[in-house]
N, C-alpha and C positions, 0 to 999 in steps of 0.2 A: 574232293574225289567222291564219286557216286559209289554206292554199295556194289554195283555190278562191275565196276572197273577193276583192273588188276592192281595188286599192291604196288606201292611206290618202289622204284629202284633205289636200293640202299648202298651208298658208297661206304668205303672203309672209314672207320673212325680215326681221327688224328690223335685222340687221347688214349684210346683203348679202354679196357674194362676198368671202371672206377669201382672196385669191389672192396669197399671199406665203410666204416661208420656203423651207427646203431639204428638206422632207419629201414633196414631190409628185413622186415618181418613178413612172412608169407600170409596171404589170405587163405581162408579155409577151403573155398571152392577150388582155388588154383592148385591145391595140394593133390587133387585127384588126377589120375591119368585119364586120357581120352578113352582108353579101352574100358576102364572101370565105369566111366560115365555112360558110355553107350550100352554096356552090358546091363547096368542097373536100370537104366531107362527102358530098355527093351523088355526086361523082366517085369517091370511095373506095368508097362503097356499090355503085355500078355495077360497079366493078372486082371487088368481092367477089361480086356476083350473076352475073357473066359466067362464073365457074368452073362447069364442068359438074357435073350431079348424079351422074354416074357417076364417082366420084372415083378417081383414081390417086394415086400418091405426090406428084407435082408439084402436083396440085390441092390436096392437103392442106396442103402447105407454103405454097402461094399464099394459101390461106384464112387460115392462121396469120399470114402476113406482112401481109396487108391488115387483119386484125383488130387486130394490134398497131399498125399505122400509124394506124388510126382512133382507137384508145385514146390513143396518144401525141399525136395532134393535138388531141384533146379535152381531155386532161389533160397539159399540158406538163410538170408536175412529175415525171411518170413517168420522163422521160429522165435528168435529173440524179440522181433517186433510184436508178435502175438502176445508174448509174455509181458512186454512193457505195456501194451494196450490194456491187457487184462488187469494188471496191478493198478494202473491209473483209473480204470473204470470202477473197480471195486472201491477204491479210495474216494472217488467222487460221489458214488452212490451211497456211501456210508454216512454222508452228511456230518462227519466228525473229522475236522481238519486240524486237530490239536495233537500234541505229543502222546496223548492217551490212546490214539489209534495205532495199532501195531505196525501199520504200513507207513506211518509218518516218517519214521527214521530211515526208511529206504528211499522215499521220494522227496523229502525235504531236509534241509539242514537242521540239525538238532542243537539244543542248548542255547536257545535264544535268551538274551539277558534283557530284562525290562529296565530301561534307563529312564527314570522319571525326571531326571534333571535336563535331559536333552532328547526330545522325541525324534529329532532328525538323525541322531547317531545311534544306529542299531548294531549292537555287538553280539558276537557268538562265542561261547566258551567251547571247550573240547571235551570229548569223552568217548567211551567205547561204542556208543551208538553210531559214531561217525564211520565205523567200519561197515555198517549196514549200507550206508550211502555209497561207499566205495564199491561194495558188492553190486549194487544196482548200476553203477557206472561201468563195471566190467561187462554186464549184460548189454548196456547201451552201446558200448564201443564194439561189441561183437556184431550188433546190428549195423552200426554206422559204417564200420570198415567194409563189411560185405556189400552193403547197399551202395556205397559210393563207388566201390571197385566195379561191381557188376552193372549198375544202371548208368553211372555217369562216366567212369573212366574206361570201361571196356570198349565202348564205341569209339573213343578217341584212339585207343590202341589199335583197333581195326583200321581206322583212318590212316594211321602211320604205317600200316602193313606188317604189324607184328603177328606172325602166324604161329611160330613155335611156342610151346608152353613156357619154356624157360625165359625167353626174351619178353613175352607178354607179362609174365609174373613180375619180372624186374621192373618193367615200365609201370605197372599198376602199383607196386610197392612204393616207388619213389614219387609218383604223382599223388598218391594218398598222403605221403609224408609232407609234400608241399602244401596240400589242403589243410592238414592238421596243424603243422608248425606255422603256417601262414596266419593262423588264428591265435594260437597260444603264445607265439613269440611277441607280437605287438601287445597282446593283452597283459603279459607279464611286465613288459616295459611300461605300460599304462599304470599298472598297480604300483610299480616302483616309483614312477614319476610323481604320483600323488602321495608319496610317503617321504619320510625323512632320509631314506636310503639313497635317493637319486644323486648322482649316478655312481652306484657301487661304493657308497660311503661305508666302508666295512666296519668302522667303529660303531655305526648304528645297529649292527647285528647284535651288539652286546649291551647297548644302553637300554635302560628300563626292562632288563631281563628279569623274570621270565615272560615271554610273549605268549600269554595264554588266551587272550581275547582278540578277535579280529572282526573286521567288518564283513558283511555278507559276501562281497565279491572276492575278497582275499581268501576266505575259507572255501568258497565254492571252487575257486581256481586251484587251490591246493589239493582238494579231494578229487576234483575232476581229473587233474594230472595223475593222481595216484591210481585212479581207475584205468586210465590209459596205459600206464606202464605195467600195471598188474595184468591187464588183458594181453599185452604184448608178451610178457614173460610166460604166461600160460601157453600161448600159441608156440612160442619158441621152444619151451621145454618139451611139448608134445612132439616136436620135430615133424611138423606137417609136410616138410619138403626136405630134399637132400641137403644136409648141412654144407655150408660154404667153407672156404679155407680158414677163415678166422672165427669159426663157430664157437670155439672155447673162449676166445676173448670176448665175443658177443654175449655169451651166457654170463661170464664173469662181470661184464659191464652192467648187465641188467640186475644181477644179484646185488652188486654194490649200490646201484641207483635206487633199488627198492629199499634196501637197508637205510640209505640216506633219507629217503622220503619218509619212511615209517618212523625211524628213530628221531629225525628232526621234528616231526609232528608230535610224537609222544613226549619228548623231552624239551619242547618249547623253543627249538632253534629254527623256527619257520622263516625268520627274516633272512637267515643265511641260506635256507632252502630255496627261497624265492630267487636269490642271486644265482644259485646253481641251475635251477630250472631255466632261467633266461639264457645262460651261457650255452646250454645244450640245445634249446629250441631254436635260437637264432642260427647257430652253426648247422643244425640239422636241416633247416629250411634251405640254406644255401647249398648244402650237400645234396639234398634231394633234387634241387633245381639243376645243379651241375650234372648229376647223373642222368637226369631226364634229357637235357640238351645233348649229352653224349649218346644216349640211346636213339634219338631222332636225327643224329648227325647234323646238328645245327651249325651254321657257319660261325656262330659266336661262342662255341663250346670252349675253345682254348682260352680266349680272354676272360670268359666268365669263370673258368677253372682257376685262373690266376687270382681273380677277385675272391673266389671261394676260399682259396688257400690262405689269403691274408685275413679273412673273416674268421676262419677256423683257428689260426694261430692267436688272433686277438682274443677271441671268446674262450676257447678251450684251454688256452695256455696262459696268456697274460692275465686275464681276469681270474682264472682258477688259481694261478700262482699268487695273485694278489689276495685272494681269500685264504689260501694256505698261510701266507705271510701273517695275515691278521690273526689266525688261530695261534701262531707261535708267539706273537709279540703283543697282541691287544686282548686276547681272550681272557686273561686273568687280570688285566689292568683296568679295563673299561667295564663299569657296572659291577654289581655284586658278584663275588666269586666264593661261594660257600655252599656246601651240600646241606640241603634242607628239604626232606621229603614232604613235610607237611605243606610247605609253600610251593612245591614242585620246582624247587630251585636246584638245578643240576649242573650249573656252570661252575666247575671247580677243577682242581689239579687232577682229579681222577678221570673226569670226562674229556679233558683236553687231548690226551694222546689218542683216545678212541675217535674223536672227531677228525683229528689230523690224519690218522691212518686211513679212514674211509675215503676222505677227499683225495688223499695222495694215491690210493689204489685206483680211483677214477682217473687221476692224472696219468698213471702208468699206462692204462689202456689207450688214453688219448695220444700219448707219446708214440705208442706202437702204430696207431693209425696215421700220425703225422709222418712217420717214416715212410709209410706206403704212399702218402700224398707227395712227399718230396721225391720219391723214386719215380713216380709218374711224371712229375714236372721235369726232372732231369732228362728222362727219355724224350720228352717232347721238345724241350729247348735246345739240348746239346746234341741229341742223336737224331732228331727229326723223325721219330718212329711214326709210321703211318699205318702200320698193320693193326687190324682189329683182333684183339686177343679173345674175343667172345666166340661162342660157337652156336650154330643154329640147331644143333642136335638136341633131342629131348633129354639125353643123358647128362648134358652139361648144365 
């Protein structure tokens, strides 16, 4: 469809609003109302036009200042991108690419271990510097999310005729989820495939514990994911858009997820953490794709929704319950089970209930969302509901 043509005619959805799951985190730009955007841009243009035509040095600097202000307001991703470029430029020009450089811990993985016995096997330890890398990843995801939404996905939303802020926001959130989880889901499976854990051999979570050292890709994946979830939590807590019906459950889910990520990393349960990452990413990919097919009124939305439902039950329930089962019956039996702070050995009877409660809390939220999924399916299969529960108004 050309840009000058009218938006597509939109039929009623046969599934209705699929308003569930943990992939609906708003973009920063989309949190602004059209009135605020027009008002601010008009104010900035007026400031720019006030500058005299007979330019002096101050006028030139003011023109540059207001031009940059207009650009960064319109394209939010320019601010984190500028910060990323500046940090990398300073690092490159320093000619010091070792851990002694203060920027090294932000831009590179820390605690590299020299392995003189095998040069092909490069391992990394863990430490507090890793939080600096996560902080950098938060900035990176602030850039990536806004850039992908504004530059790549917004034209697609326009093509499908999404005019209202609410519908366009939903579409961009889910297509971004497809983009992200379409990368991390297969990557997590690839890492597991090249380990002794394939496919969800839960006893491997506890063998050779504590898991303090990892190859580069494993550690990068873990911290990369930590940055993603932390950035999402910050945006969610700031409430950049009107909270949806399951906002409390969504906040609770993110709190539990971040606790699982941070504690599993600090207390060396990263093999178990990898398994949980995969269950969430694969299901969220199918969830985002199912929602997107629903928003564009695709003819395959109902059969794909059924496929998504089976993927969700398998990953978020069967595999998660399998992990919970292993915490109850394998946690203390497989591998060492004694508290030893010096060796960072925390797998013992004290930590067992803590691990179980956190994963079980995640499962409770998943059960709530499964209830919503089954309710949608019952409406479609047994009652043949064709009405679109969504609204085109800006308030919904």
